KEDOKE-783983 format. One line per field, with one value per residue (C-alpha): residue number from 1; x, y negated, z negated. Coordinates in nm, 2 decimals. Each point is the difference from the previous one (the first is absolute). Layout:
n c(NUM,...)
east c(X,...)
north c(Y,...)
up c(Z,...)
This chain:
n c(1,2,3,4,5,6,7,8,9,10,11,12,13,14,15,16,17,18,19,20,21,22,23,24,25,26,27,28,29,30,31,32,33,34,35,36,37,38,39,40,41,42,43,44,45,46,47,48,49,50,51,52,53,54,55,56,57,58,59,60,61,62,63,64,65,66,67,68,69,70,71,72,73,74,75,76,77,78,79,80,81,82,83,84,85,86,87,88,89,90,91,92,93,94,95,96,97,98,99,100,101,102,103,104,105,106,107,108,109,110,111,112,113,114,115,116,117,118,119,120,121,122,123,124,125,126,127,128,129,130,131,132,133,134,135,136,137,138,139,140,141,142,143,144,145,146,147,148,149,150,151,152,153,154,155,156,157,158,159,160,161,162,163,164,165,166,167,168,169,170,171,172,173,174,175,176,177,178,179,180,181,182,183,184,185,186,187,188,189,190,191,192,193,194,195,196,197,198,199,200,201,202,203,204,205,206,207,208,209,210,211,212,213,214,215,216,217,218,219,220,221,222,223,224,225,226,227,228,229,230,231,232,233,234,235,236,237,238,239,240,241,242,243,244,245,246,247,248,249,250,251,252,253,254,255,256,257,258,259,260,261,262,263,264,265,266,267,268,269,270,271,272,273,274,275,276,277,278,279,280,281,282,283,284,285,286,287,288,289,290,291,292,293,294,295,296,297,298,299,300,301,302,303,304,305,306,307)
east c(-2.07,-0.18,-0.37,-0.24,-0.05,0.37,0.01,-0.29,0.15,0.33,-0.16,-0.21,0.31,0.05,0.30,0.25,-0.06,0.26,0.15,0.17,0.33,0.07,0.33,0.24,-0.13,-0.35,0.12,0.20,-0.30,-0.21,0.27,0.04,-0.38,0.01,0.30,-0.17,-0.31,0.20,0.22,-0.31,-0.17,0.29,0.02,-0.37,0.05,0.30,-0.19,-0.29,0.24,0.16,-0.29,-0.28,0.20,0.10,-0.36,-0.12,0.25,-0.11,-0.37,0.05,0.20,-0.33,-0.21,-0.04,0.15,-0.34,-0.07,0.33,-0.07,-0.37,0.02,0.36,-0.07,-0.28,0.06,-0.01,-0.35,0.15,0.36,0.17,0.30,0.08,0.17,0.27,0.03,0.03,0.27,0.19,-0.02,-0.09,0.20,0.29,0.00,0.10,0.32,0.08,-0.07,0.25,0.26,-0.04,0.03,0.33,0.15,-0.11,0.07,0.36,0.07,-0.14,0.20,0.32,-0.05,-0.06,0.30,0.25,-0.14,0.00,0.36,0.13,-0.18,0.13,0.36,-0.04,-0.17,0.23,0.34,0.24,0.24,0.14,-0.27,-0.29,-0.18,0.08,-0.17,-0.30,-0.05,0.04,-0.30,-0.19,0.07,-0.15,-0.34,0.02,0.02,-0.34,-0.08,-0.06,0.37,0.10,-0.23,0.20,0.34,-0.16,-0.15,0.35,0.16,-0.25,0.01,0.38,0.04,0.30,-0.10,-0.36,-0.25,-0.21,-0.27,-0.35,0.12,-0.09,0.36,0.05,-0.30,0.09,0.35,-0.13,-0.26,0.27,0.22,-0.29,-0.11,0.35,0.07,-0.31,0.03,0.36,-0.09,-0.28,0.17,0.32,-0.18,-0.19,0.31,0.16,-0.29,0.06,0.21,0.36,0.04,-0.19,0.21,0.32,-0.11,-0.06,0.35,0.15,-0.18,0.18,-0.27,0.13,-0.11,-0.23,-0.16,-0.04,-0.17,-0.25,-0.07,0.02,-0.04,-0.25,-0.26,0.05,-0.05,-0.32,-0.24,0.22,0.04,-0.37,-0.07,0.25,-0.10,-0.36,0.11,0.22,-0.29,-0.24,0.24,0.11,-0.36,-0.12,0.30,-0.10,0.27,0.29,-0.18,-0.17,0.35,0.20,-0.27,-0.15,-0.08,-0.38,0.03,0.23,-0.23,-0.06,-0.33,0.04,0.08,-0.29,-0.24,0.12,-0.06,-0.34,-0.10,0.11,-0.20,-0.32,-0.05,-0.07,-0.15,-0.20,0.05,0.04,-0.10,0.30,0.22,-0.13,0.05,0.35,0.07,-0.13,0.22,0.30,-0.10,-0.10,0.35,0.11,-0.30,0.04,0.37,-0.05,-0.29,0.20,0.32,-0.14,0.09,0.36,0.03,-0.11,0.23,0.29,-0.04,-0.01,0.26,0.29,-0.17,-0.10,0.35)
north c(2.40,0.07,0.04,-0.14,0.35,0.04,-0.35,0.08,0.34,-0.16,-0.27,0.26,0.20,-0.01,-0.21,0.13,-0.15,-0.25,0.08,-0.27,0.10,-0.13,-0.18,-0.03,-0.35,0.14,0.25,-0.26,-0.23,0.27,0.09,-0.37,-0.03,0.29,-0.14,-0.34,0.14,0.21,-0.29,-0.23,0.27,0.04,-0.37,-0.01,0.29,-0.18,-0.33,0.18,0.18,-0.34,-0.23,0.19,0.05,-0.37,-0.11,0.24,-0.15,-0.35,0.04,0.21,-0.29,-0.19,0.28,0.10,0.33,0.16,-0.11,0.15,0.33,0.04,-0.14,0.01,-0.07,-0.25,-0.37,-0.23,-0.15,-0.27,-0.13,0.03,-0.24,0.05,0.32,-0.21,-0.22,0.30,0.15,-0.33,-0.10,0.30,0.26,-0.24,0.03,-0.37,0.06,0.31,-0.19,-0.28,0.26,0.16,-0.33,-0.08,0.34,0.05,-0.36,0.01,0.35,-0.08,-0.32,0.17,0.30,-0.22,-0.23,0.28,0.24,-0.24,-0.12,0.35,0.11,-0.30,0.08,0.37,-0.09,-0.28,0.06,0.29,0.10,0.32,0.18,-0.17,0.32,0.17,-0.28,0.00,0.38,-0.02,-0.24,0.22,0.30,-0.19,0.04,0.38,0.00,0.04,-0.24,0.29,0.08,-0.35,-0.09,0.17,-0.14,-0.34,0.02,0.05,-0.26,-0.27,0.11,-0.01,-0.31,-0.21,-0.29,0.09,0.27,-0.07,0.24,-0.15,-0.33,-0.19,-0.02,0.37,0.09,-0.26,0.15,0.36,-0.11,-0.17,0.30,0.23,-0.21,-0.10,0.32,-0.02,-0.38,0.02,0.29,-0.20,-0.34,0.14,0.14,-0.33,-0.22,0.21,-0.09,-0.38,-0.18,-0.07,-0.30,-0.23,0.09,-0.04,-0.34,-0.10,0.12,-0.20,-0.31,0.04,0.18,0.23,0.37,-0.10,-0.28,0.21,0.27,-0.22,-0.26,0.20,0.37,0.00,-0.21,0.23,0.31,-0.14,0.27,0.28,-0.17,-0.04,0.36,0.15,-0.26,0.13,0.36,-0.09,-0.19,0.29,0.26,-0.20,-0.12,0.36,0.14,0.21,0.25,-0.25,-0.24,0.29,0.13,-0.32,-0.24,0.13,-0.34,-0.06,-0.38,0.06,0.25,-0.04,0.05,0.38,0.06,-0.22,0.19,0.33,-0.11,-0.14,0.33,0.18,-0.22,0.04,0.35,-0.19,-0.33,0.10,-0.33,0.13,-0.32,-0.17,0.28,-0.05,-0.38,0.06,0.22,-0.28,-0.25,0.22,0.06,-0.35,-0.15,0.28,-0.03,-0.38,0.02,0.25,-0.18,-0.33,0.16,0.29,-0.17,-0.06,0.36,0.13,-0.23,0.08,0.37,-0.03,-0.27,0.25,0.22,-0.29,-0.14)
up c(6.73,-0.33,-0.02,-0.26,-0.14,-0.07,-0.17,-0.23,-0.09,-0.09,-0.21,-0.19,-0.10,-0.38,-0.11,-0.26,-0.35,-0.10,-0.35,-0.20,-0.14,-0.35,0.00,-0.29,-0.09,-0.06,-0.25,-0.18,-0.02,-0.15,-0.25,-0.08,-0.06,-0.25,-0.18,-0.01,-0.16,-0.25,-0.11,-0.05,-0.19,-0.23,-0.05,-0.10,-0.24,-0.16,-0.02,-0.18,-0.24,-0.09,0.02,-0.18,-0.33,0.01,0.05,-0.27,-0.25,0.10,-0.05,-0.31,-0.16,-0.01,-0.16,-0.36,-0.13,-0.01,0.36,0.11,-0.17,0.09,0.36,0.11,0.37,-0.04,0.05,-0.30,-0.07,-0.22,0.03,-0.34,0.03,-0.36,0.10,0.17,-0.31,-0.23,0.22,0.02,-0.37,-0.22,0.19,0.04,0.38,0.02,-0.20,0.21,0.32,-0.11,-0.09,0.34,0.18,-0.18,0.06,0.36,0.09,-0.13,0.15,0.34,0.03,-0.13,0.24,0.30,-0.07,-0.08,0.26,0.29,-0.08,-0.02,0.32,0.19,-0.09,0.08,0.34,0.12,-0.14,0.06,-0.29,-0.14,-0.19,0.17,0.11,-0.33,-0.20,0.24,-0.03,-0.38,-0.01,0.24,-0.23,-0.28,0.16,-0.04,-0.38,-0.16,-0.28,-0.24,0.00,-0.10,-0.29,-0.27,0.11,0.04,-0.35,-0.15,0.22,-0.10,-0.37,-0.01,0.21,-0.11,-0.22,-0.07,0.09,0.32,-0.09,-0.01,0.15,0.32,0.12,-0.05,0.21,0.26,0.04,0.02,0.26,0.21,-0.01,0.09,0.30,0.15,0.20,0.22,0.03,0.12,0.24,0.15,0.02,0.14,0.30,0.03,-0.01,0.28,0.23,-0.04,0.26,-0.10,0.22,-0.24,-0.29,0.21,0.11,-0.37,-0.09,0.29,-0.13,-0.33,-0.21,-0.27,-0.03,-0.28,0.19,0.31,-0.19,-0.20,0.27,0.32,-0.05,-0.29,0.20,0.30,-0.22,-0.16,0.15,-0.14,-0.33,-0.04,0.09,-0.24,-0.26,0.02,-0.03,-0.31,-0.16,0.05,-0.13,-0.30,-0.09,-0.01,-0.18,-0.30,-0.10,-0.04,-0.23,-0.19,-0.10,-0.02,-0.15,-0.32,-0.15,0.03,0.04,0.30,0.18,0.37,0.17,0.07,-0.37,-0.11,0.23,-0.13,-0.36,0.08,0.16,-0.31,-0.22,0.20,-0.16,-0.32,0.10,0.31,0.17,0.36,0.16,-0.16,0.14,0.35,-0.03,-0.12,0.31,0.22,-0.17,0.07,0.37,0.10,0.03,0.22,0.23,0.02,0.08,0.27,0.16,0.01,0.14,0.21,0.33,-0.12,-0.12,0.34,0.19,-0.22,0.04,0.38,0.05,0.01,0.26,0.22,0.01)
């Protein structure tokens, strides 16, 4: 039989402190939080590096040359839209823009048609030399363009029939050849992820290989085609070295050549507002195309992983 004194003495005894052990999940959550903050910080830095120069060019295109030089970071007090008119008319940006549309439009269409057809054959058909042809296209991505400009110059100059130097068709053919390796590499992997049962059903119903490709497989590969089409458009729109070497006729200049010539002339004319407006004219189509198709680009890049 216990007494009240013994009960009180037991209740007054100090209890051991309970220590919480950190499990493996707690460590992972803390590491994940640090990585989350670091990745978001890098994204913010990258956004500032890209966005600030773009905004600076935009508001500088509405300022006078004196305003750009005296107060480069200040916002325009008066919008000088004549800078855009001078860039489009006096600096011939309108002609350069039209030349670029012709060259890039023809080359992107040719690249997508030829690249998707070649990729479909390499992905779906087994024949001797299949892997050799595929790796030959993949190896084409490893050649820097600097090694090819001199041979391309002589090939276009000595083309049978007539020289293709400083012509639309010459630049279009060069752009297609330059973009085909990556297009075939990307689309071959994408066509392999598509189900074969749909194509087999179309063949059983009597569809030819051509009809199966254009009416069945191409619609299914639309996300991948849009993604690689955007990449080809951006790469060909911003191409500078190839047209600089292969296109020396001024009335056939593309936008990158026109901008370089305008920048060279600014040392004598001091029309920096027109130069900034010309840069915006060159950048706007790229920004518009990306903003319109950004969801398709993202879905095309992740489609192969999800399947």
